[in-house]
N, C-alpha and C positions, 0 to 999 in steps of 0.2 A: 358399729355390733347390728347383726340380725337378727329381728324381735322370733325367736323359733314359735312364737303363738301365728304369726302371718304364715300364709301360705306363701313360699315364692320360688317353687321350683317348676316351671311351665311343663316340665317330662315327668312328672310325680306319678304316681297308678292315678291317684283320686282323678289329678286333673284328667288325665287321659279317660279315665271312665264315663266323668261328666261329658268331658268332647264326644262321644261318641252316640250321644243319645241325638246329635245334628243327623245322624241316620235313622231308617225306620227298625233297621237288626237291631243297632243299640235300642231304641225303644222297646222294643218289640220283647226285648231279652229283660229288661229290667222293671221292666212296667214302671218306667218313668218319664218325665219329658221336660224340657228347658222352658224357663220364662226367662226374658232377657229384656233389661231397661227398668225403667223406674216405674212404669205404668203399671207392666203384669205384676213386679213383686210388689207393687202398693196394694195391689187388687188382693194378693196372694194371702200377705201381712193382714189387710182387712177381715179376709174371710177369718183367718184362723184364730184373729182375735177375738172374732165376734162370738166363735165356737168355747174358746178355752180361759179367756179372761176372768178372773174372779170367780173359779173354779174351784171350791178349799177342795173336795174330793175325789176329782178327777171324772167325774160325770158331766160331759157335754153339755155346755149351758146352753146351747142353740141347737140341737141335734138336726135342726129343719137347716140350718145355715150349712153343714158340711155335705150335707143330703147325698143321699145316692146321686150320682152324676155330676157331682162338683168336687175340683183335683185338691189334694192336700200338700201339705209343702214338707218334703224332705230332707230340704237340706239348703241352704243360704251364702251365697257368696258375696265380700263388696269390698271396695278399695277405698278408707275412708277417706281420702280426699276427693275422690270422685263424687261420696254421698255428700258431701259437706255442700254440694250445689244444689240439694233435695232436704232441706230443711224439714218439709213436712215427712218425706219417706225416714231422713232419720227419726226424729219422735218414731212414727212406729214403730224402729225397729228398737229403738228403747223402750219401748213400751212391750213390743214382745219378748224382750231382753228379760225385762222384769219379772215375766210370768215363766220363762222357761227355767231361771234360775231362783223361783222360790219357792223354800223349800214347803210351804205351807200347801204348795199348789196339789200337789200328789197326780203329776200329768200321768196317765198312762204312757206307753211304748209310743204309741201312734202318734201321739199328740206333739211327743218330742223332735225337734229339727236337727239337723247340725248347721252351726252356725261359726260361720269363719271372718275372719279378714284377710285377704289375699293381695298381691300386688296387678297392678294393673297389666304387667303381662300374664301373669297364671290368668287372670280373668279373659284376654282374650285370646287363649289355649281354650280356654274351655267353651266361648260361646261360639255362635255360627256368624250370629253379628258381622258386618266388614269392620263397623269401628266399634270398639267395644264401650256402652255407657256404663261401665266402674259397677254394676251389682248384677246380680246372676239369682235365680232361683231354679231348685230343680224340684220339681211334685212330683207327686202320686197320678199315675194316670188311673179315673174311676175305673172302678170294673163295672161294668153295664150287662153282663150276663146272670138269666135267671140263677139260682143255685140251692141246691140244697130244698127245695120245695117252694123258696122264697116268688114274691111275684113278678110278673113277665116286668123289666122295667120300660119297654114302650109302653104297654095296657097301663103301667102307672101313672106314665106321665102324660095319658093322653086319656087318661079316664075310662076305663075300658069298662064293658059291665062288672067284672070279678074286682075291681076299684071304685071304692065309694066315694061320691065327690062327682061336681061340676064338670065338663069335660074340660080341655086345656083350651084357652081364647085363639090362640094362635101359636101356629108350627111352622117351620121352615124342612122341607125335604128337599135336600140336595140328589140328584139323581146323575151321577156322573161328573159334576164340578168340580176340575183337577187343578187348576190355576188358585197356587196357596195365597196369592193376595186374593183373586176372586173371593177364598170360601173365607177369607180371615174377615173383609170386609163384609161378607153376608151373615156372620155369627156376629159381629159387631152390632150390624142393623138390626138384627132379630132381636139381640139384646136391648137396642134405644127404643124399639118398638114395643118389647113389653111380651115377646113369644115365650111360650114356654120349653119350649125344646128346640134344638138345631137335630136333624136327621139325615145324616151321611149314609146313603145305600153303596152297594161293595162296585167298587170302580171310581170314585171320588177320592181326591185327595186326603192324606193322613192329617185330621184336623187338630195333628197334636204337633206337627211339624212346626221346626223354628219358625217360620218365613210365617206360617197362618198365625201362629200365636202373637209375632210382632203384628199384624194388620190385624189382628181383632181386639190391639193396645187393652188387655184385660179382660176381655166380655169372657174366657174361659172359667173365670172364677163368681158367673154370674149365673148362666143359667146350664142344664145338662144339654152332652152332648153324646150321640147316639151313632154307633159306627155299625157296617156292615149289617143292613135292616134291610133285605128284600124290597124293593118297592110293592111288590102284590100285596106282601105281608103290614107294610105300612099305611097301602090305602085301606086293606080290609079291617084295622086296629084301630083306626081314625075312625071311618065310617059306622064302627059299633060303638065309639066312644061319643058319636054324634055331630061328629065335624062332617063340613062340606070341605069336596076335595077340587080344589082351583089349578089348573096347569097355566104358568105364563108361557104363552105360546105368540110368536109375530103373528101366525095366521089365524089367531082363536076370535072363533065367530060371535063371540061378545065382547065389545070395546071397555075397558075398563071402566069411563064414566058411566057408565050403562047399567053395569051391576046394582042391583038393590037391597041385596043382600051379604054387602063386605062387615058389617056387624056381626053376623055368625059364626061359630066357633069355626077355624077354616086353616085345613091342610093345603097350604102354597107347592105345589112342585115346579122344580128350577133345575133347567136341563144343564148340559152339556157347554162348554164356550163354543166350540165349534159348531155343532149338530144339533144342540138344542136338544128337547124330547123327540124319543122315538117314536113311531106311530103307535106301536104297543104301549109305551108309557102316557102319552096323551090319551090313548083309550081308558085309562085306568081314572079318568077326573070326569067329575061331575058334570062341568063347563070349562073350553078351553079358552082363556082371556086375553086377548090383546090390549097393548099401550100402543094410543094412538101416536104418530109420528109428524109432527106437525114443521118439520122442516128438512131438509136433505138427506141426514142420513140412512143409511140401509137399516138400521137395526141398533138396541143398545146392548151396551155388553151386562152379561149376565149378574153383576154384583148391581150395576144401577136399574137392573127391571127388578131385582129381588127388591130393593128400598124402596121402588114406588109401588110395587105391590103391597107388602108386609105395611107400609105407612099408608095405603089405603083402607089396608083393614083396621088396622090401630086406632086409624081415628075415626071408622065409621063406629067402633065398637067403643069411642068415649064420648062421641054424640048419643050413642043409644043409654049413655052410663053404664056399659060394662065396665070391667077388667080379667086381667089375664086367668083362666081356672073360673071362670064365671059366665054363664049364658046370661048375654042382656035382654 
C-alpha cells in the first residue's frame, strides 16, 4: 500500500510547478528557485534554523541572518532512503521539523515551509540535475529592489553615504559573465574569500538558475547577490562608498604582484568569458590589473582569474588585520 503522505505522482501539478523553476520564465513568474542536492539544502536549512529556532514569539532571532539579499525556504522534498546516506542533513531536517511543528513556536507565515517526503521518481521529475541526489529545496528569490522609500540595496551593501558604517571590504562585479559554471564558481569563491556581495550586471547569467546554484555549492545562502545593476551605477556607488575599482584585464598595465593597496576596500570587475571587459568597462576602473602567465597558456578562465584576484585582496586584507565591512 502506498503512503498517501508521500508524493508519488511525477505528473502531479505540484511537481510540474516545481520543475518549471528550471526555466527563467518559471523563476520570474513564481519568484522561486531550485536548490538541489545535499550541500545547498544543508545551507538552506542551516540559515532557516539560525533565524527561527528557539523563537517562541515568532519574531526572528537573527534578523541579520535572513537578511535582505539572502533566500528563504519555501518548500523541501526528500527521499527518505537517499537522505539516510547524509546523517548530518537528516539531523538538520529533524531539527527543522521540531521547530515547524512546535505549537509554542508561533512561526509567522513567511517562516513556514512545505515539507514532504517524495519518491525518487518525483524528485527526478522536479529537479534539473542529470542524476537526482534525493533532496531538493524550493527557495524564495530575495527582493533586491528599493521599495516604499526603503534604502537602495546596492548602497546598503556597499556602504554608501546614506548607509552608515564602514564600506564593504570586497565585492565581485560580474559584467556579462554568461556561463553558469563560471558564475557559480565565482559566487563560491567570493563567499570563501569573505566578500560582502556579488553584483551581476545586465547580460550576465541568471544567478538563480539550477546550474549556477549547483556550482556555487550552497554559497547562495551566505552572501547577497544583486542582479540587473548597470556597470556605471555599480562603479559610481562603489566609489562613493570608498571602494577602489579594479578591472581584471589580461592587458592591464599593473601586474597583480605589483599592486600595493590590495588590502583597501575593493570592487573587482570581471568580464565576459569570450570577450573580457569592453573598452568602456575597462575605462570605469581606477586601474586595470593583469595576472602574470608563467607558462604557455594564452589566458586564464574568468572563474580562475576571479579566484586569483579575490584571494589576492582577501589575503592582503587579512595581513593588514582587516575584515569584510571594515577598513584595514
